[in-house]
C-alpha positions as CSV (number, residue, x, y, z in Angstrom):
1,M,0.0,0.0,0.0
2,A,1.3,3.4,-0.9
3,N,2.1,6.1,1.6
4,F,-1.5,6.9,2.8
5,R,-3.3,8.1,5.9
6,C,-5.9,5.4,6.7
7,E,-8.8,6.9,8.6
8,R,-11.5,4.4,7.7
9,I,-11.7,0.7,6.9
10,L,-14.4,-0.6,4.6
11,L,-15.3,-4.3,4.1
12,R,-15.7,-5.7,0.6
13,I,-16.8,-9.1,-0.6
14,N,-16.1,-10.8,-3.9
15,E,-19.7,-11.9,-4.5
16,M,-22.9,-10.4,-3.2
17,I,-24.9,-12.1,-0.4
18,R,-28.6,-11.6,-0.5
19,D,-29.9,-9.2,2.2
20,F,-26.3,-8.7,3.6
21,D,-24.6,-5.3,3.7
22,P,-21.0,-5.9,4.7
23,N,-20.6,-2.4,6.1
24,A,-23.8,-1.9,8.0
25,G,-23.1,-1.6,11.7
26,L,-19.3,-1.3,11.4
27,N,-17.6,1.6,13.0
28,H,-15.2,2.3,10.1
29,E,-13.2,5.0,11.9
30,E,-12.7,2.8,15.0
31,L,-11.6,-0.1,12.8
32,A,-8.9,2.0,11.3
33,W,-7.4,2.4,14.8
34,S,-8.2,-1.1,15.9
35,L,-6.5,-3.4,13.4
36,G,-3.4,-3.3,15.6
37,F,0.1,-2.1,15.6
38,E,3.3,-4.0,15.1
39,H,3.6,-4.7,18.9
40,D,0.1,-6.3,18.9
41,Y,1.4,-9.2,16.8
42,E,4.2,-11.7,17.2
43,P,7.1,-11.3,14.7
44,G,6.4,-13.1,11.4
45,E,2.7,-13.8,12.1
46,P,-0.1,-12.6,9.9
47,Q,-1.6,-9.2,10.7
48,M,-5.0,-7.7,9.9
49,W,-3.1,-5.2,7.8
50,D,-2.2,-8.0,5.4
51,F,-5.9,-8.0,4.3
52,V,-6.0,-4.2,3.5
53,S,-5.8,-2.6,0.1
54,G,-5.3,1.1,-0.5
55,P,-7.4,3.3,-2.7
56,G,-6.8,2.7,-6.4
57,E,-5.3,-0.7,-5.7
58,R,-7.0,-3.9,-7.0
59,P,-8.6,-5.8,-4.1
60,R,-6.8,-8.9,-3.0
61,W,-9.4,-11.4,-2.0
62,H,-8.8,-13.5,1.1
63,S,-10.5,-16.4,2.8
64,A,-12.8,-15.2,5.5
65,L,-11.7,-18.1,7.7
66,K,-8.1,-16.9,7.5
67,G,-9.2,-13.4,8.4
68,L,-11.2,-14.7,11.3
69,N,-8.2,-16.6,12.7
70,V,-6.0,-13.5,12.6
71,L,-8.8,-11.3,14.0
72,R,-9.6,-13.6,16.9
73,Q,-5.9,-13.7,17.9
74,L,-5.9,-9.9,17.9
75,I,-9.1,-9.7,20.0
76,D,-7.6,-12.2,22.5
77,R,-4.5,-10.1,22.9
78,L,-6.5,-6.9,23.3
79,E,-8.7,-8.6,26.0
80,Q,-5.6,-9.7,27.8
81,K,-4.2,-6.2,27.6
82,S,-7.5,-4.8,29.0
83,T,-7.3,-7.1,31.9
84,A,-3.7,-6.4,32.6
85,A,-4.0,-2.6,32.3
86,P,-7.4,-1.5,33.5
87,E,-6.5,2.2,33.1
88,S,-6.6,1.8,29.3
89,S,-9.7,-0.5,29.2
90,D,-12.2,2.1,27.9
91,T,-10.1,2.6,24.7
92,T,-9.4,-1.1,24.4
93,Q,-13.1,-1.9,24.9
94,K,-14.0,0.4,22.0
95,Q,-11.4,-1.4,19.8
96,I,-12.7,-4.8,20.8
97,E,-16.3,-3.8,20.1
98,A,-15.3,-2.6,16.6
99,L,-13.4,-5.8,16.0
100,R,-16.2,-8.0,17.2
101,S,-18.5,-6.3,14.7
102,L,-16.0,-7.2,12.0
103,E,-15.8,-10.7,13.3
104,D,-19.6,-11.1,12.9
105,K,-19.4,-9.9,9.3
106,L,-16.5,-12.2,8.5
107,D,-18.4,-15.1,10.1
108,T,-21.3,-14.5,7.7
109,I,-19.0,-14.2,4.7
110,D,-17.3,-17.5,5.7
111,T,-20.8,-19.2,6.0
112,Y,-21.5,-18.3,2.4
113,D,-18.0,-19.3,1.3
114,R,-17.2,-15.8,0.0
115,K,-13.9,-14.0,0.1
116,F,-13.2,-10.5,1.6
117,S,-10.9,-7.6,1.3
118,L,-10.5,-4.5,3.6
119,L,-10.2,-1.1,1.9
120,A,-8.3,1.7,3.5
121,K,-9.9,5.1,3.0
122,D,-9.2,8.7,4.1
123,L,-12.0,11.0,5.3
124,A,-12.2,12.9,1.9
């Protein structure tokens, strides 16, 4: 992804699912802050940012199950962080809520055997 300020994350799917809006109920701005930083992942392990394409880039489609596995590891780490550092738990809880909403969407996408991509956007 090119040098770009990511302020929102949108969810895309490779094939439509009837009566399913992949972005309904997602907090796009919070997701942009919640996908984690380098220190939220172990060295060499997949990151949620691996699933993100920038504006103007062709989407790279990914298995929803693979995304769910990475996402759930990130959620687990944030929950542990929240327990260990209660002073930051309000911010961390907002992140977890945003990620749980994405988890629900990816679960549905996986049920229908579709692929997904995350799109980074700015506020313009």
